[in-house]
VOBA-1610 file (N, C-alpha, C; in pm, whole numbers, padded with zeros to 5 digits, always signed):
BEGIN
Met+05517+13320+04194Met+05581+13413+04081Met+05622+13551+04164Ala+05735+13587+04127Ala+05788+13736+04165Ala+05739+13843+04102Ile+05694+13939+04168Ile+05632+14058+04087Ile+05728+14154+04095Thr+05772+14199+03979Thr+05874+14303+03963Thr+05813+14426+03987Ala+05903+14554+03986Ala+05850+14690+03989Ala+05801+14732+03850Ala+05876+14659+03769Ala+05827+14683+03622Ala+05677+14634+03605Asp+05643+14507+03648Asp+05515+14465+03646Asp+05405+14560+03701Val+05450+14619+03815Val+05357+14699+03893Val+05349+14834+03825Asn+05448+14882+03760Asn+05432+15010+03684Asn+05355+14993+03560Lys+05358+14875+03491Lys+05296+14859+03369Lys+05143+14845+03403Leu+05097+14773+03520Leu+04960+14775+03556Leu+04913+14907+03591Arg+04999+14993+03658Arg+04949+15129+03693Arg+04938+15220+03568Lys+05019+15194+03478Lys+05009+15277+03341Lys+04879+15221+03276Gln+04858+15091+03290Gln+04716+15044+03208Gln+04599+15100+03285Thr+04600+15096+03411Thr+04469+15114+03483Thr+04460+15248+03552Gly+04568+15318+03602Gly+04559+15443+03656Gly+04544+15430+03822Ala+04542+15293+03861Ala+04534+15259+04013Ala+04661+15282+04077Gly+04651+15304+04199Gly+04787+15325+04274Gly+04880+15224+04274Met+05001+15245+04301Met+05122+15147+04306Met+05084+15031+04399Met+05061+15060+04531Met+05042+14965+04624Met+04920+14877+04570Asp+04809+14922+04533Asp+04693+14843+04487Asp+04734+14752+04372Cys+04819+14817+04278Cys+04844+14743+04167Cys+04942+14612+04220Lys+05019+14645+04312Lys+05111+14520+04359Lys+05022+14421+04433Lys+04953+14464+04504Lys+04859+14358+04580Lys+04767+14283+04475Ala+04718+14355+04377Ala+04644+14281+04281Ala+04702+14169+04192Leu+04840+14226+04150Leu+04926+14125+04097Leu+04958+14023+04182Val+05008+14029+04315Val+05038+13928+04405Val+04915+13818+04426Glu+04798+13892+04443Glu+04684+13813+04437Glu+04641+13718+04335Thr+04682+13757+04197Thr+04656+13694+04081Thr+04779+13621+04014Asp+04879+13609+04093Asp+04998+13550+04052Asp+05057+13598+03929Gly+05047+13749+03906Gly+05103+13806+03787Gly+05018+13805+03671Asp+04902+13764+03680Asp+04801+13772+03571Asp+04737+13929+03556Phe+04783+13975+03451Phe+04749+14128+03415Phe+04591+14135+03439Glu+04524+14054+03336Glu+04382+14081+03311Glu+04291+14049+03445Ala+04343+13951+03505Ala+04282+13907+03631Ala+04302+14020+03735Ala+04423+14078+03719Ala+04458+14189+03831Ala+04373+14301+03803Val+04340+14321+03679Val+04243+14435+03631Val+04104+14414+03702Asp+04064+14293+03695Asp+03941+14270+03760Asp+03934+14283+03889Val+04053+14231+03965Val+04052+14240+04105Val+04044+14388+04141Leu+04119+14476+04086Leu+04109+14622+04099Leu+03969+14683+04092Arg+03900+14635+03987Arg+03757+14677+03962Arg+03668+14641+04061Lys+03694+14516+04112Lys+03597+14448+04207Lys+03612+14507+04348Lys+03715+14576+04362Lys+03759+14643+04506Lys+03702+14814+04483Gly+03628+14816+04383Gly+03581+14963+04361Gly+03668+15062+04296Gln+03794+15014+04252Gln+03881+15119+04182Gln+03826+15155+04068Lys+03832+15289+04038Lys+03799+15335+03889Lys+03905+15314+03810Val+03919+15200+03742Val+04018+15165+03652Val+03995+15206+03513Ala+04099+15272+03472Ala+04090+15342+03327Ala+04164+15227+03220Ala+04109+15106+03224Ala+04180+14992+03168Ala+04176+15022+02996Lys+04286+15031+02935Lys+04299+15071+02786Lys+04253+14953+02719Arg+04152+14985+02644Arg+04114+14853+02557Arg+04100+14884+02408Gly+04139+14801+02317Gly+04155+14788+02188Gly+04257+14882+02115Asp+04334+14955+02205Asp+04439+15022+02130Asp+04557+14941+02103Asn+04622+14966+02010Asn+04754+14874+01964Asn+04873+14907+02036Glu+04943+14840+02101Glu+05058+14876+02181Glu+05168+14921+02078Ala+05248+15016+02115Ala+05354+15076+02037Ala+05431+15167+02118Lys+05556+15167+02094Lys+05657+15256+02157Lys+05647+15383+02085Glu+05700+15392+01962Glu+05687+15523+01887Glu+05668+15476+01748Gly+05638+15591+01675Gly+05613+15575+01528Gly+05505+15679+01486Val+05443+15654+01376Val+05358+15755+01282Val+05240+15651+01232Ile+05126+15736+01236Ile+04997+15678+01194Ile+04932+15787+01085Phe+04896+15726+00988Phe+04833+15796+00889Phe+04713+15735+00829Ala+04590+15818+00801Ala+04483+15757+00745Ala+04445+15855+00634Glu+04423+15792+00518Glu+04402+15857+00375Glu+04242+15796+00308Thr+04200+15870+00230Thr+04096+15813+00142Thr+04106+15836+00002Lys+04065+15737-00082Lys+04068+15760-00219Lys+03944+15711-00275Gly+03852+15818-00317Gly+03708+15780-00338Gly+03638+15732-00233Ser+03568+15608-00240Ser+03498+15535-00150Ser+03571+15451-00079Val+03715+15454-00076Val+03799+15351-00005Val+03894+15449+00088Gly+03924+15399+00218Gly+03994+15463+00320Gly+04111+15351+00345Tyr+04217+15402+00381Tyr+04332+15329+00410Tyr+04396+15377+00548Ile+04444+15315+00647Ile+04496+15358+00753Ile+04638+15252+00796Leu+04727+15323+00813Leu+04879+15264+00832Leu+04932+15327+00940Gln+05014+15206+01020Gln+05086+15247+01137Gln+05227+15195+01100Leu+05313+15281+01128Leu+05472+15225+01100Leu+05527+15277+01237Asn+05574+15163+01303Asn+05650+15188+01428Asn+05798+15182+01421Cys+05856+15261+01507Cys+06033+15279+01505Cys+06050+15291+01670Glu+06176+15290+01704Glu+06226+15280+01840Glu+06217+15422+01915Thr+06235+15528+01840Thr+06241+15649+01918Thr+06154+15779+01863Asp+06125+15850+01943Asp+06056+15980+01914Asp+06121+16061+01802Phe+06245+16049+01807Phe+06348+16130+01719Phe+06320+16095+01593Val+06329+15965+01552Val+06295+15919+01431Val+06162+15936+01367Ala+06048+15915+01474Ala+05911+15948+01428Ala+05890+16087+01373Lys+05958+16167+01424Lys+05929+16310+01393Lys+06005+16357+01275Asn+06123+16269+01229Asn+06187+16306+01121Asn+06108+16309+00988Ser+06130+16414+00919Ser+06068+16432+00786Ser+06072+16331+00682Asp+06205+16280+00689Asp+06221+16156+00580Asp+06144+16035+00612Phe+06154+16023+00764Phe+06063+15898+00794Phe+05912+15913+00764Gln+05859+16031+00790Gln+05711+16064+00768Gln+05707+16043+00626Thr+05800+16103+00537Thr+05784+16094+00366Thr+05779+15941+00337Met+05877+15856+00408Met+05855+15717+00350Met+05715+15652+00388Ile+05653+15666+00506Ile+05527+15621+00546Ile+05425+15664+00443Lys+05432+15776+00401Lys+05343+15822+00318Lys+05353+15755+00161Ser+05494+15753+00118Ser+05502+15655+00001Ser+05473+15524+00018Ile+05484+15460+00146Ile+05420+15315+00146Ile+05283+15320+00125Met+05226+15429+00205Met+05065+15438+00190Met+05025+15427+00055Ala+05098+15523-00032Ala+05042+15548-00177Ala+05059+15413-00250Val+05182+15336-00227Val+05191+15197-00302Val+05055+15124-00248Gly+05013+15119-00122Gly+04923+15039-00081Gly+04792+15086-00162Met+04764+15212-00151Met+04637+15269-00203Met+04633+15259-00376Asp+04749+15254-00441Asp+04765+15240-00572Asp+04695+15113-00621Asn+04749+15023-00529Asn+04737+14866-00573Asn+04593+14815-00479Gly+04535+14892-00396Gly+04407+14856-00347Gly+04411+14744-00255Val+04528+14726-00187Val+04542+14591-00107Val+04462+14631+00047Ala+04420+14528+00103Ala+04359+14512+00215Ala+04420+14469+00332Ser+04530+14399+00317Ser+04602+14353+00460Ser+04749+14407+00458Lys+04806+14368+00579Lys+04938+14434+00596Lys+05049+14315+00522Glu+04991+14202+00505Glu+05088+14084+00436Glu+05064+14126+00293Glu+04981+14172+00217Glu+04966+14200+00097Glu+05048+14328+00073Leu+05042+14436+00150Leu+05120+14566+00148Leu+05267+14525+00148Met+05314+14423+00234Met+05460+14409+00242Met+05520+14341+00123Ala+05428+14276+00056Ala+05481+14199-00068Ala+05470+14291-00190Leu+05415+14403-00183Leu+05412+14487-00293Leu+05570+14535-00342Ala+05573+14594-00478Ala+05690+14646-00516Ala+05676+14785-00469Tyr+05800+14826-00386Tyr+05809+14985-00350Tyr+05859+15057-00470Asp+05944+15002-00525Asp+06013+15079-00649Asp+06059+14978-00748Asp+06147+15003-00836Asp+06177+14902-00941Asp+06279+14809-00886Lys+06342+14835-00761Lys+06428+14741-00715Lys+06397+14663-00581Leu+06291+14725-00504Leu+06275+14661-00363Leu+06106+14659-00348Ser+06095+14532-00268Ser+05954+14544-00217Ser+05930+14632-00114Val+05811+14642-00043Val+05790+14721+00066Val+05865+14671+00185Glu+05862+14549+00200Glu+05932+14465+00298Glu+06079+14489+00306Glu+06136+14478+00181Glu+06294+14483+00155Glu+06329+14651+00172Lys+06238+14748+00155Lys+06268+14875+00151Lys+06271+14899+00309Leu+06171+14827+00402Leu+06203+14870+00542Leu+06310+14789+00602Ile+06367+14686+00545Ile+06489+14631+00599Ile+06596+14714+00565Glu+06612+14766+00432Glu+06700+14874+00393Glu+06722+14989+00487Gln+06604+15033+00510Gln+06584+15171+00611Gln+06636+15127+00751Ile+06610+15004+00809Ile+06663+14963+00937Ile+06816+14982+00943Gly+06876+14954+00823Gly+07030+14951+00816Gly+07059+15110+00821Val+06989+15210+00746Val+07008+15332+00721Val+07001+15390+00864Ile+06889+15397+00921Ile+06850+15450+01042Ile+06901+15404+01175Gly+06923+15269+01178Gly+06971+15214+01281Gly+06868+15170+01392Glu+06743+15159+01353Glu+06615+15137+01462Glu+06532+15029+01399Lys+06476+14964+01479Lys+06385+14846+01427Lys+06276+14924+01379Leu+06216+14890+01243Leu+06087+14947+01192Leu+05988+14835+01159Asn+05883+14869+01187Asn+05771+14764+01174Asn+05620+14812+01119Ile+05577+14769+01017Ile+05423+14801+00988Ile+05348+14712+01083Ser+05292+14785+01196Ser+05235+14691+01305Ser+05072+14666+01238Asn+05028+14779+01172Asn+04882+14784+01123Asn+04846+14845+01001Phe+04767+14780+00930Phe+04721+14823+00816Phe+04593+14787+00788Ala+04495+14878+00752Ala+04356+14856+00714Ala+04281+14914+00611Lys+04176+14857+00556Lys+04117+14925+00443Lys+03952+14930+00476Val+03909+15033+00457Val+03739+15034+00467Val+03690+15086+00348Glu+03584+15010+00304Glu+03525+15073+00170Glu+03375+15095+00212Ala+03308+15182+00185Ala+03174+15219+00188Ala+03121+15335+00118Ala+02986+15370+00093Ala+02960+15488+00018Ala+03029+15601+00031Thr+03044+15634+00168Thr+03131+15759+00192Thr+03236+15710+00304Val+03353+15723+00292Val+03463+15708+00390Val+03546+15844+00408Val+03559+15868+00560Val+03622+15989+00629Val+03754+15935+00687Ala+03862+16006+00679Ala+03981+15993+00741Ala+03992+16119+00825Tyr+04035+16067+00945Tyr+04078+16171+01054Tyr+04210+16147+01114Asn+04318+16252+01108Asn+04461+16251+01149Asn+04470+16327+01252His+04495+16275+01380His+04500+16369+01499His+04616+16441+01492Pro+04641+16559+01531Pro+04767+16632+01526Pro+04878+16560+01605Gly+04991+16559+01555Gly+05094+16464+01578Gly+05120+16343+01547Asn+05033+16290+01452Asn+05018+16162+01398Asn+05040+16042+01450Gln+04996+16038+01600Gln+04998+15933+01673Gln+04868+15869+01677Leu+04769+15922+01625Leu+04630+15854+01614Leu+04547+15892+01520Ala+04496+15800+01448Ala+04397+15820+01328Ala+04300+15732+01328Thr+04185+15779+01264Thr+04075+15695+01245Thr+04017+15684+01103Leu+03933+15593+01050Leu+03873+15573+00953Leu+03714+15553+00973Val+03628+15612+00904Val+03471+15577+00934Val+03417+15563+00780Gly+03348+15465+00763Gly+03266+15424+00675Gly+03118+15453+00684Leu+03046+15528+00596Leu+02906+15555+00611Leu+02828+15507+00498Ser+02685+15490+00534Ser+02613+15428+00448Ser+02557+15498+00323Asn+02568+15630+00321Asn+02508+15723+00234Asn+02624+15798+00159Ala+02603+15825+00015Ala+02698+15900-00047Ala+02633+16041-00072Ser+02694+16145+00006Ser+02636+16268-00001Ser+02713+16364+00077Glu+02720+16488+00052Glu+02797+16596+00129Glu+02764+16605+00264Val+02622+16576+00312Val+02579+16578+00441Val+02651+16437+00517Ala+02638+16334+00439Ala+02721+16223+00504Ala+02870+16242+00541Ser+02939+16303+00439Ser+03067+16355+00447Ser+03097+16430+00580Asp+03021+16540+00584Asp+03039+16646+00724Asp+02984+16570+00827Ala+02896+16492+00828Ala+02854+16410+00967Ala+02963+16304+00999Gly+03035+16249+00888Gly+03131+16121+00902Gly+03256+16199+00980Lys+03291+16316+00929Lys+03415+16410+01000Lys+03384+16415+01136Gln+03253+16447+01193Gln+03229+16460+01336Gln+03252+16318+01398Val+03181+16217+01336Val+03210+16091+01400Val+03349+16032+01382Ala+03432+16075+01301Ala+03577+16009+01299Ala+03643+16087+01420Met+03612+16211+01451Met+03663+16270+01567Met+03619+16201+01694Gln+03484+16152+01699Gln+03421+16093+01809Gln+03492+15949+01832Val+03521+15891+01745Val+03595+15760+01747Val+03735+15783+01802Ala+03800+15886+01755Ala+03942+15917+01822Ala+03928+15942+01968Ala+03827+16023+01999Ala+03838+16081+02130Ala+03761+15962+02240Met+03672+15896+02191Met+03607+15805+02298Met+03639+15665+02269Asn+03730+15613+02160Asn+03772+15490+02152Asn+03660+15370+02172Pro+03575+15372+02093Pro+03461+15257+02109Pro+03524+15135+02082Leu+03462+15037+02158Leu+03527+14886+02136Leu+03445+14827+02000Ala+03321+14869+01974Ala+03265+14802+01873Ala+03146+14903+01799Leu+03106+14865+01681Leu+02990+14963+01621Leu+02856+14970+01708Ser+02826+14828+01752Ser+02705+14812+01839Ser+02725+14703+01931Lys+02639+14682+02032Lys+02666+14566+02138Lys+02666+14415+02059Asp+02624+14422+01948Asp+02646+14283+01880Asp+02782+14267+01851Gly+02845+14379+01851Gly+03002+14348+01800Gly+03103+14313+01930Ile+03035+14326+02057Ile+03116+14303+02182Ile+03112+14140+02197Asp+03240+14098+02210Asp+03236+13940+02225Asp+03170+13895+02356Glu+03142+13778+02347Glu+03100+13690+02468Glu+03175+13703+02584Ala+03300+13688+02583Ala+03394+13684+02691Ala+03408+13818+02761Thr+03385+13911+02693Thr+03391+14061+02744Thr+03257+14091+02816Ile+03151+14024+02760Ile+03017+14065+02833Ile+03028+13981+02963Ala+03056+13857+02961Ala+03064+13787+03075Ala+03146+13817+03202Arg+03255+13885+03152Arg+03340+13946+03250Arg+03293+14069+03302Glu+03206+14163+03223Glu+03163+14276+03275Glu+03036+14232+03362Leu+02951+14148+03340Leu+02850+14083+03437Leu+02911+14029+03558Glu+03011+13963+03553Glu+03075+13910+03675Glu+03115+14031+03777Val+03182+14117+03704Val+03234+14232+03784Val+03112+14308+03851Gly+03009+14335+03761Gly+02883+14406+03803Gly+02834+14324+03918Lys+02820+14202+03917Lys+02753+14129+04016Lys+02819+14125+04148Asp+02946+14116+04136Asp+03052+14104+04246Asp+03037+14253+04322Leu+03044+14355+04250Leu+03039+14485+04312Leu+02910+14495+04379Ala+02804+14462+04328Ala+02644+14465+04378Ala+02657+14394+04504Ile+02730+14270+04513Ile+02713+14195+04648Ile+02785+14251+04737Gln+02907+14317+04703Gln+03002+14392+04809Gln+02917+14499+04852Glu+02817+14564+04792Glu+02756+14685+04815Glu+02626+14631+04908Gly+02623+14506+04953Gly+02510+14443+05048Gly+02381+14423+04969Lys+02378+14414+04827Lys+02260+14355+04764Lys+02233+14225+04764Pro+02121+14149+04764Pro+02101+14024+04779Pro+02133+13964+04626Ala+02174+13824+04624Ala+02208+13769+04505Ala+02106+13789+04387Glu+01975+13777+04412Glu+01880+13797+04316Glu+01881+13938+04249Met+01909+14037+04339Met+01906+14184+04294Met+02030+14207+04237Ala+02146+14145+04266Ala+02269+14162+04203Ala+02279+14142+04064Glu+02205+14040+04013Glu+02187+13982+03880Glu+02133+14092+03795Lys+02016+14150+03831Lys+01955+14271+03780Lys+02039+14393+03769Ile+02118+14431+03898Ile+02209+14529+03884Ile+02324+14514+03777Ala+02367+14404+03781Ala+02476+14369+03679Ala+02418+14374+03541Gln+02300+14348+03507Gln+02249+14362+03383Gln+02249+14519+03347Gly+02198+14599+03447Gly+02206+14733+03422Gly+02328+14799+03398Arg+02441+14762+03468Arg+02554+14804+03451Arg+02626+14773+03312Leu+02580+14645+03260Leu+02622+14598+03134Leu+02542+14699+03039Gly+02416+14722+03040Gly+02364+14829+02962Gly+02452+14985+02958Lys+02496+14995+03071Lys+02561+15124+03093Lys+02699+15124+02987Phe+02775+15000+03022Phe+02890+14957+02952Phe+02873+14971+02800Phe+02733+14909+02736Phe+02741+14914+02603Phe+02707+15063+02546Lys+02643+15149+02636Lys+02640+15267+02595Lys+02773+15368+02577Glu+02846+15333+02667Glu+02996+15392+02677Glu+03073+15347+02584Asn+03068+15224+02527Asn+03167+15163+02466Asn+03127+15115+02323Thr+03009+15121+02275Thr+02982+15109+02141Thr+02940+15218+02083Leu+02989+15254+01970Leu+03008+15396+01876Leu+02855+15433+01871Met+02756+15350+01814Met+02625+15395+01776Met+02545+15454+01911Ser+02579+15401+02035Ser+02509+15431+02139Ser+02578+15520+02236Gln+02717+15565+02204Gln+02767+15657+02282Gln+02702+15813+02268Ala+02705+15885+02357Ala+02685+16018+02376Ala+02759+16088+02261Phe+02683+16170+02169Phe+02760+16230+02081Phe+02852+16352+02156Ile+02955+16343+02111Ile+03067+16447+02188Ile+03036+16617+02163Lys+02969+16632+02059Lys+02931+16766+02038Lys+02803+16815+02093Asp+02707+16710+02145Asp+02572+16733+02202Asp+02542+16591+02260Asn+02569+16597+02404Asn+02563+16476+02460Asn+02414+16444+02517Lys+02314+16525+02455Lys+02184+16490+02457Lys+02132+16399+02371Gln+02209+16366+02271Gln+02181+16274+02180Gln+02299+16181+02148Thr+02252+16046+02094Thr+02372+15948+02078Thr+02409+15982+01922Val+02521+15901+01898Val+02558+15906+01761Val+02477+15868+01670Glu+02417+15772+01696Glu+02312+15708+01627Glu+02183+15825+01571Gln+02143+15872+01678Gln+02056+15992+01668Gln+02103+16116+01581Phe+02230+16150+01602Phe+02285+16255+01545Phe+02302+16218+01393Leu+02319+16099+01339Leu+02343+16058+01213Leu+02194+16043+01137Thr+02108+16006+01201Thr+01987+15979+01151Thr+01907+16123+01135Thr+01943+16220+01233Thr+01888+16342+01201Thr+01945+16439+01107Ser+02085+16398+01083Ser+02150+16464+00989Ser+02104+16449+00849Glu+02068+16288+00831Glu+02032+16242+00701Glu+01948+16132+00724Ser+01845+16100+00665Ser+01751+15980+00669Ser+01829+15853+00631Gly+01831+15769+00711Gly+01906+15645+00679Gly+02057+15633+00699Leu+02134+15747+00744Leu+02245+15756+00765Leu+02306+15670+00859Thr+02391+15596+00860Thr+02471+15512+00973Thr+02612+15501+00937Val+02667+15443+01043Val+02816+15409+01019Val+02819+15251+00980Thr+02897+15207+00880Thr+02904+15078+00849Thr+03024+15009+00911Glu+03141+15088+00922Glu+03251+15034+00977Glu+03343+15141+01023Phe+03440+15112+01125Phe+03535+15200+01160Phe+03657+15146+01194Lys+03774+15207+01192Lys+03909+15169+01233Lys+03969+15284+01331Arg+04043+15256+01429Arg+04113+15351+01501Arg+04261+15276+01541Phe+04371+15349+01505Phe+04489+15303+01554Phe+04564+15414+01640Ser+04608+15382+01726Ser+04674+15454+01850Ser+04803+15409+01884Leu+04912+15501+01919Leu+05028+15479+01975Leu+05036+15470+02105Ser+04934+15522+02194Ser+04921+15517+02333Ser+04794+15437+02406
//
């Protein structure tokens, strides 16, 4: 398979590794991006592989709450010029309002709703494609229900989060704001290690074992080292086990339980354009 400069650049942007290293990894894996990421990691590269973020070129993301329910919506367009246009941002807020008023939980349900007396949400987007001259697409929409739901919109509206909490109180709301910013900053893959899929776990164990063997460790020790690295992976990539960004001496779970007895996160959502 011919490896193009665009392929190399895509892997470089995804991982942060050098251009030549990326090219060699793609050649070695016959253009398989996921396998190329693993090749880089096994060679000791500190790969900043992006996980869980939704790919998008340009657009706007908003998160809002209504009582004990939160909604998060991502509307994509082709250029930054359109994304920053006030009319475009007003439209996404009006679409969000339609979804919130009807309590829908999926993108498909949202698209089928009446936007006004004449058009559905889907038809409104088609109309605006003709007006704006760019492809428009609702790429993500989600709903979170909990005793308390907190929304965080990062400045610039290219990143937003929703966090559901187990308790209904002012303390829960205040703590939830901190955790919503944690989710935005640290991009956890799951709430706890139970939410990490088996394929990801197997992949981390394989990479950890391979690195240990390359470091000269015997096979039986490499297994234990891989398990230790997997534990570190869980701590860094699951929300409740992550170090709390405002006090790294405690985890998010410890921060919540010391804030209020029994307080925990029940669910979270994070949408990002990058």
